[in-house]
Structures are given as structure tokens and as C-alpha cells.
Phi, psi and omega in degrees: 000147176293142182295155179299318183296318181290328177292325182289318188269334187275105183284351186256005184302124179086001182219148002269356193270348180194167181257157174277165172284116185293348179255003181274099190241132172261136170263134173221184188292126172296142182279143180271343179215148179274156176070228183080189183298326178301318179297322177298316181298315180295315182299314181295316182295314181296317180296313181293323180296326183268319190251345189090152187300313186292313181296326179298315182298310182291323182288310181294333177294340180261353185291125179063021174268156187298329180256014183246217184239152182280144178300136178272008177271241188280175186256024178294138185286160176268152171296168172304148185308324182286349181251012181272142178273171176297321180256077183268063180201167180247178179304312185285335170295320177296322177297317180298317179294322179296321179298319181283323185271009184304151174275352179287150181225128169265082185265188183296331177292321177300311183293330177292329181283332190238110174295155182297329177298327176285314181302326182295341180270353182280153175290163177297325179296312183294321178300316182292331183281002179282345173105188187284139172281134192250349177204160180301139180229144180232139174242111183269154182304133179083351180274154182266339186231149166293148179227150178296150175215143180288159176299319180300313181290327182293312181292327177294321177301313178297312181300313180300316183292316179298319181292337181281350182293149178284334184211135177304333180287002172276004175242149172232149183235099184268144183231135170271153179288004177271345181296147179285169175300318181297315180296317180297318183296312181289334179293312178295324177297317178301310183298316186284327174293328176289328175122021182220151170255022175286084185234062177293152178211173186294339178294336175301339184253356182233286186256020179299324179298324177296312182301317181291310185298312183292323178298322180283330184271318185235359175090002177208137187274029181233158175294162189246014188245165170249170176300321180296327177299316178298318182292329186258002182292150172278335179212133176236123174261123178250109194241122176060041186215144179237078187297330185300331180254318190269332178215065189302328180293345175297333181298327177295322177293318178294324177298314179296323177302311182292319179295337177271009178099000180282167178240151178238131174245128179254128179237111185192143179297330180253139177280081185287138182304317183294350176269346189259311183207157187220125171259098184287111187289353178265002175242149183300319183292328177290326179294324181268005175084021174271096191285149166268117178282128188265285186283121176274347178217130178237123176254106178283073189288145172293139181303133182079014179266003189289326177298316178297319180302311186285334171294319177295317178298321177298318179296318181291324176295324176296318177300324181274358187052039177271066188231135171275087187296323178299313179296315180302314183292319186275331192238359186231167173220154179089005186295315184296319177297314178297319182299315179295326179291310185287337176295344180261006179304131183274119183301317183295324177293322178297313182295322178292322181288322188265336186072011182264168170268146182299327180296325178296318180294320178298320181295320178293321176298321177296320179296317180296316182297328182277343186273135174266346183217108182236137175248135179249113180252142173206164178216213192288346172296346177255320192283338187256054175231159179300322181260027186299315181300315179297320181295317178293324175295325180289321173301317178296320176305314182295322178295316180294326181305322183253013177068030183270055174205139179078026174215155184302143175072019183211158173144187182257130189225076170290125185262108184289149186273326185249153197301325181227026180297326177289323178295324178303314180293319176304322182277003173106007176284098183195135178286346178252099185287115175297144185302316183295325181288320176299318179297320180296317176300316179300313184291326183281320191246356171080021173222153180264112183290158176298145182250351181289147178295137177263197183266134163276190184297307183300316179289334172299314180295320177298317181293324175296319180298333181262013177059034178260358178238128181247338182226133172240132174242119181249123177261088182077180178081184182219081187303318184296324183271334185277340192268162180281175172050060195304317183296317178294314182299315179296324180294314183288331177296329178290345188270345184286154180290321183219128178238112181254126181234119173272113193216161170261325186224165180289139176213181187302323183300328185287343189251013177264081188292137177196263172282205178284133175246128181235123179251120180250108184283139182238165172290152173265172183292336181284349194255150176296132176244099184246119180248188179296337181268359178113195185287128185251149172234163178232171180236157180219161176236132182270186184295344185245029171067019176269131183246132182211165184274145178229121183233116177280152183228353182281157173297131181299154180294343179198155183287345183260009181276148177228161176289154180302317179302317178303313183295315181296317180295320179293324176294319177296319179297320180291333183272316191250351185063239179277005178096180178305155180305129178084000184277165180232060183255114186262070185303315186293323178294314180295326179298325185263337185223103184290347175295328176298321176297315183294331176295321176293319178302319183297335182260351186248317191269125180303138177083002184249023175298147184053041188299312181302315180296316184292318184286342178275356173286145176303124182086351176076217182211166181252130178292151179295150179213095188307316178299320180288318190280325187215011183054040172249146190230115183273059174258170178303328181274348184076010179226163173292142189252119165288137183241143175256125185229107179303142182271128171238119181281130178293118180267131183239122182297156174305139180082007180239161175230167174260118183257138170243143173275146186220168170265152166273170178288348182253038174208163169223115187053235183271358180273122181261116182275330186184200189236025183241121172252074196302311187295328179274357176080031182234147176207150178106239183289152180261349182271077179232154174232126184268125186224141179296141181305322181293323176291325176298316179296317181296322182272358180072033181258138176258150176305130177084359181294144177267128182223163164261141175261127184242120175267146185242125182249161189297335181276005181092352179284155180225151179230152189230132168251123192270143164060072177245141182271127180282131179232128178287137184203144186280052172282171179300146178299141180083001184241159175217164180215147178205158188284149166252152013277358186302327183260007175299336179300335184277349186267111180295146180299327183274000178271093187227161178287138178291126178096336183238342182062022177282132181301142181270087182262357183250010179208069183255120181281123185227159167226170182244142175232162172298142184298141174092001184249337178251091192243352181266101187286134175292155177230186177295346176275353176091019177297145187256136178284137172060042184292343176275088186296340180291342181248012180263137177237088184280156171282110186275137178282152167292150176273137177286140180283000000 
């Protein structure tokens, strides 16, 4: 086996010439603290390996600086410009920059050497490690290889195909959260001028539940805190979130909170290293391994137990009269109904749902009661459940109960996963066009946009399965790897007439050959974007509603690359010409001068008046947020809404577990950086399933055993993820965890959160079988896996005495 150290440091293992064995896993020591000198070593090695030492130094020095470019990783906010360090980035931010700034090239010679049938057999890691795509490439039906195509012919192909559709709703326009505000704005304008609200985006799969719940509870679907609030809180609850891997710079904020006397409570099925301790590599004590201990209380909650937990906490706070009565009376409605409901919460049901001890819940209630300033943070461990909207409303109830909104050091903090996913929604990327936004588009551009609801991600896949979608245009991202029910999704993607992907690198979506596939390569954030109007910059919005400028300075990976706004505007121009009759859409002007886009943004998007002036200030500006700014709530009642959500305990059949999909430390979303999950003590293959030792004993599983994971859906259909290595891990009892995108195949398309249609990737009921025996994958039609019971050899559980 390859040594642990070489697996950690070598970014090229398995690429470009071969793949690793996905089940070849090394166990090593779980880390007791996140970051430290080891993280610095990995970041420097990965950056230098991809970009070279000199370019790494100059590029990373501009990352997250006021006059530099924004990280293309997570959406954690930056400190004020005067408080930023020289190295204002984390290990995974450095990896993201290295992936974009790589010296490798997937050029026309690469595509000539490798037929798509071969590329389709490669892992996501190997596909990504081939490097930057340097010119437009087209894969025509029946052809074996991608071929170069000129920009002129590429945009004409898109325009001709879109105009040939019988109905604009036969097209969908998908957006990744990495797109800039300018690109997102012209993309939604393109779709709506074309005549559709089919604007699925990555938020449909991550924080859509947050957007729905907060909009209904407080009148705006965004968090209410600033970075300073997190640092100055007396208590921070981190719920369903792994900041050490997914938002590493958050650890610095939690460290400041603890050093200022605050407390941190971690609520998560897995005891993640980044929730426990932090070795800040920018401080002397962190360099020598003197850790800052973060979470003073850790609740190893059973997956899907969070709604029960917060109902219990609400009941306990009522018992203690830990209520801000003035805030509740002046600013909320529904309190009396909610109070009577939670007072009837059944303790036994709470314990069964959460898997916790009552004393643990009491201790957290005591911390809440004693705190005058509490921040509630959450991520996809909360949003990707069937009852996610209800759970977020319950978290909000507890915050409202104590007046923890609209005051310093307190508030609601949904931590977005992708760098500009929140900005995309602000700029109008939404299948549900708000009336005021549609009116503003009409007034600004002279056409009346469609008002009917379009398709989100899940409904896009359904529409494809029903042959109602003929063209897909993707602005970044990796739709095939990010979405649920992988076999169905891959099949329907192959069925569209034209699939257009604006991308920097090769990914799974590009190798699903069917109709015509067109790959349009774009500039990355690190690179100079120079048009006929001069050097261009773009803007982004972080998790805390701060909008700022991002300007790349590196030499582009190829002379034929263009910025995303330029590409979108040229596609729109080729499709619509001068736009709908009577419209005033200046596509050609916006393509060359992004300031023109920002002028339109200033007149269309709420809170963005004087946009150009504001984003050019060092650090940018913060968008208005009525609950935070003035304790005003734009709900139908004009008050914050307490919500009543009945508790339903997730029932798991004997011999089954609840599986959640997770990231490794060597990935960001669907991008795989390497093969090391350092904090969890794993390296090598990614096809592992983490199971509690007691559950392993109960199910008759041995450490290292190879199994197939079979998910069970309510309609009787089953789906199979093949050949996974069992690894003992101290997750909550009755729970399991495995990496995505490998396990997206287990998530049924119809398993979605009520109210948000977000895929339920954190509560998948699974069982294990011996490899090779459960091979008939269920589909949306309900086909059953392994229906020939005479040939199935399941892993049988031991019976409890």
C-alpha cells in the first residue's frame, strides 16, 4: 500500500494515466485538531504541484484580498480589509485555486487521444485532473470523440437549436453557485427573455430548505448575522455542519468567540475534528500544536433528530422562563400556539428521535438560558432531510424565543456551501420569479417576462424523463455528479438534443454521450478577463450578504477563453438577436463591458442601488436585511412567525441504518482534490461506509469487509452502490456515512424535503448485502433490486437478546 504521507501530499496520485482502487483504504490516526502546520504543508504542496512555486506564491497572495479575487470555494465571509492577513485563505481554498490555476491542459490533442467511451469509465478525480479545457469542443451524435469548434459556430449552434424549439419551456438553464453576480444576472435575463423560468440551480440541492423556512418565518431567506456577530456571541450552536472541511476559515471566528469567553455547542452525528479543536497556523501557539478547544458540548445526534431536539430545547427554555417577553410581544406572532404545542413534547419520543441522553439536552438548555447573545449555525446536515423546512423553523423558534435576532452577537447563520450561491439567488436565479423582480425586469428591459413557475433541479430531471426538455444550458457546475438518483439522471441527460456546458475543466456531465454535447471553456476567477472595453472584474455575495469585487490577474489558461458574462451574452445575442419585440437588451454592450451589467443590476435588484460605486469600495458593501437591521419582518403578518411542526420520528427497519452522504477533506462539492480524508483518519479509496462498532457487531460486519449498499424507498424500489469497504467509526448509533457523489445513486428522485423539494441526502434508509448479489437497480418506475430472493445473500444482523 502507498504510505499515508505520500497519499496526503501527492496531488497527482492516480492521474493522469490511471485510477486508484476505490476500495483500497488506509486507516491512520484521526486528528485531534484541525489545521495546524500539517494543513499549511498540504496547501503549499498542492499549490506548487499544480501551479509551480512562483505562481502559487503570487496567486495565493491575492486570494480573498480587497484588491484581489474571491475564493471559488466556500462562501464564508472575509474580515474587513484592514483586518485581513497576508494568507487570508484555508487549506481547501488553496486546493481550489490550485485546481483552477493548474498547468495541465485538456486540449484538442487530449480529446483526440481519448474517445468519450473511455472517458466515461474514469473516476471523477481522474477526469478533473486532466486540466483546463482551452477551446470550445463539440461531441456530435454518433461520434466517438470531441472535436474543436469555433466560438462563432458554437454560439450559432446554440442559437439555432434554441430557436427551433416548439416551446421555450423545452429548455432549462442550470447555474452553479460559482458563477459571478454579473454572469448570473445576464443568465436569468437570457432565460426569461427567451421565455422560460426553468432556472434550476445548485441551491435547489443544498440550502433551498433554508430559503423557504426563513422566508416564511422572518420574511427573508438569508441569515441575519455578520462575521463580528459570530466572534462576539456568548454561545454558538453549530448544527449539522463540518466547518473544518467545508468552511475552514469559520474556525478562526469560532476561536475568537471562545477566546472572548463564548461557548460552542456541536450537534452532529459524526464527531468532526473541526468542531472539537483548532490549531491556528497563523498564531504561534497553533504552530507548536497548542490547540484552541472549540466545542464545550458535543451532541452525537441521530440523523434526522434535530427537529425533536429543538422542540425539547424550546420546552426547557419555557420551563426556565428564559424568554425575551418584550421581543416576543412586540415582534412575533403565533407564540401562544407554539408554546402550548411544545409543552406537550414527549420526552421518550425526543430521546428515541435523537438518540441522546436527557441530561445532554438539559445542559444545552442551561447554556441557552444563560446566554444573552446566541448564534445558530447550520448547513446541509439540516437542510437535506424530509422535515428540513420544519427543523429550520424550529431552530428559528428557539432564536425568536430569546430575541436572538436583530442585535449584536446573535442571529441565524445558515452557512452556504458554494462561493456565490447566495448571490445567484439575489441576482434572480430562481424558478419562482418574484412579482417585484419581474416588474423591475419589465421596466428596465422593455419586455414582460414569463410569470409561471419553472423547473427546479428535481423537476428538471422529471421533465427530462418525460421527454419535455430538449436543450440544457449549464453555467458551471457538474449537474450529473451533483444530482440524486444517479442512474436515472445520467440516463435522462443522454436523452436531450443539445447539452451546453460552460466549464473550466472536464467533469462527469461532459462524458454522458447522447445528443450533441457542447463544452464552452471559460476563464476562472484567478485569470485576467480583458475584453474590447478593457480589464473586467466581477462581483460575488458571501453567506452574510456582503457583496464585493473580484478581479483576476493571472495569465489565462488559453488564448480562446472568455469570461462567463461574455459567453452568456453572446449565446443570448445569437438566440434572440436584439431581444423580444420592444425590448431594450444591449447584449453586445454587456458582453464587452461588465459595468453595463452592473448598471442594470442597480436598477433591477433590490438593495443594489449605486452598485458600481459600492462594489468598488474596499471590502464592498452589505445588502439590506430588515430583521437584522431594524427588527422588521416582511411576512404577511408583519411579524416574525412562530411555527408549529408535528414531530415524526424516522422509523428504521431491523437490519437497516440511516445513511448520510458527506464530503471528504480532499474535495469540494463534486470536485475531488485527492484521496486523503485526513481528519477522519482515512486515505486512499473513497468507496467506504462509516459504521459505529456496535452496529457492525449487531449486523455481523467485520472491519474492512466489502459490501454493496442498498437503499430502500417507500414505493418498494431499491438502489445499489457497489463495492464499499466497511470502516468502524464513532458515528451516532443506528447511523452510517459515505461520500458523495459516489452515493448519490442511493438517493431516490422522489425523496425530497417537504416544502423545498431539496433531495434528502442525509437520511437514506440502507442495508448491506454481499457484493455482486443485489444488481437490479431501482428506478423512478419502481423496479426492485434483487427481486430473485433465491439468489440474494444479504448481510444478516445478529438478533438482540
